[in-house]
N, C-alpha and C positions, 0 to 999 in steps of 0.2 A: 499622771505625770504629764507635764506640758511638752508639746512637740517643740522642735527647734524653731519653727516659724512663729509659734505663739510666744516663745521666750524672747525672740527678736522684737516682735511687736510691743510686748510689755516693756522691754528694756528701752526702746526708743521713746515710748510714751512717758515712761517714768523720768527719763533724762530731760525730755522737753517740758514736762510739767514742773519739774524741779527748777528749770531755767525760768519759766514764767513766774513761778512763785518767788524766786530770788529777785527778779526785776519786775515788780508789778506795774511800774509806770510804762514799761515797754511791752506789756502783755499783748496789746493789740497789734503791735508790729512783729511779735514773735508768732505769727501765723504763717501758713504756707505761702500766702501772697504778700506778706508784709515786707517792710524795708529790712528787717533783721532776720529774714527767713534763712539766711545762710548760717545762722547760729544754731539752728535746729539740727538734731541728729536724725539722719535718714535711716531707713531700714537696712540699706546696704552697709552703712557704717556700723550699725549695731550688729549686723550679721558677722562682719569681719572681726569686730571686737569680741563677740561671743565665741566665734570659732577659735580665735587666739587664746582666749581664756580656757576653753575646753582642752585645747592641745597642751597648754602649759600645765593644766591640772593632771592630764594623763601622763605627761613626762615626769612630773613630780611624784606621782603615785608609783611609777615604774622605778624611780630612784629610791623611794622608800622601800619598796619590795626587795630591790637588789641589796640594799643596805641590811635589811632584816635577814635576808638569806646569808649574807656574809657573817653577820653577828651570830646566827644560829650555828654555822660551821665552826666559827671561832669558839663558841660555847662548848660544842661537842669535843673539840680538841682539848680545851681546858678540863673538861670532865674526864677525858682519858688520862690526863696528867694527874688529876686527883685520884683516879682509880688505881694508879701505880703505887700510891703512897698509903692509902687507907685500906682497911679490910672490907670484905663484901657486905657485912652487916651495916657498917657505917655508911658505905656507899648507897645501900638501899634506903637508909634513913635520910640521906641527903637528897636522893631522888624523890622521896615522899615530900620533903620540904620544897623542892623545886616545883612539884606538881601543884602546889598551892599558889604559885605566882603566875601571872599571865603568861601565855604561850609565846609571846613575841621574842624574836631572836636577841634583841638588846637585853632583855631580862635574863635570858639564858647565859649570855656572855658575862654579864655583871655578877650573876649568882655564882657561877663556877670560878670566876676570877677571885671573888671574895673567899671562896672555900680553898682555892689554891694558895692564896695569901696566908690563910690560917694554917694549912697543913704543910706547905712547901714554899716558904717565903722567898728563897733564892730563885726558884723558877718563876715565881710571880713577878719578882723584880726584873728578871731578864725579859719578861713579856710585857712590861709596862708600856702603855701607849705614849707616855710622856718621857720616856727614857732620854731622848735627845734634848728635852727641855729641862732636865734636872739642874744643870748649872744655872739656868735663868731663874728657876723657882727658888734656888738657894738664896737669892738676894732678899726675898720677902718671907719665905716659909722655912721651917726647919724639917718638914717632911713632904713627900710627894702626896698630892691629894688622892691619887689612884692606888699606888702600891704601898704607900706609907713608908717608903724607904727613907731613912734619915739622910738628909742632904747636908753636905759640908759647905759652908759658906766660902766663896772665892776669897783668896787673900786680898786684902785691901792695901792699897799703896798709900802710905802716909807721906804727904808732901813735906819737903824739908821746911823747917821753920824760917819764915821770911824775916828779914831785919825789921824790927818795929820802928816805924818812923812817926807814928802818931800816938798821942796819948789815948788810952782807953777810957771811955766814959761809961 
């Protein structure tokens, strides 16, 4: 694996070579002593860019891990709600089915929400992530995409008929 300094050097060289290739007429001026030398990427600039990229990547990975942990907890809560409704043999069968799916928390939450929707639809509808958006969905869909709750369309206001002043063509 490359060290940070090697990555910085390669990054600066790659950007500078790309610049020379893009502007071949100015390639002679795109040297360290040329008239367009200020267009070149320095190692300090590449180092700060690379450090920002690494920090951003680490923050993103931390957010993904935190989201996965929240989804895992949510999935375990949904599993306990399913366990209240089904017998232990069915629960063991469901656990075996869940073991075949990847271990990520999002899969856990989705799997147990789908089982809760099957065995206890009222609790699933109460825990729907889109519950606040159901009135908005009703304009385009007849069911929620997550909980499959039938949505009632909002009443439409029919404008009073205007007096016809032109001939229809």
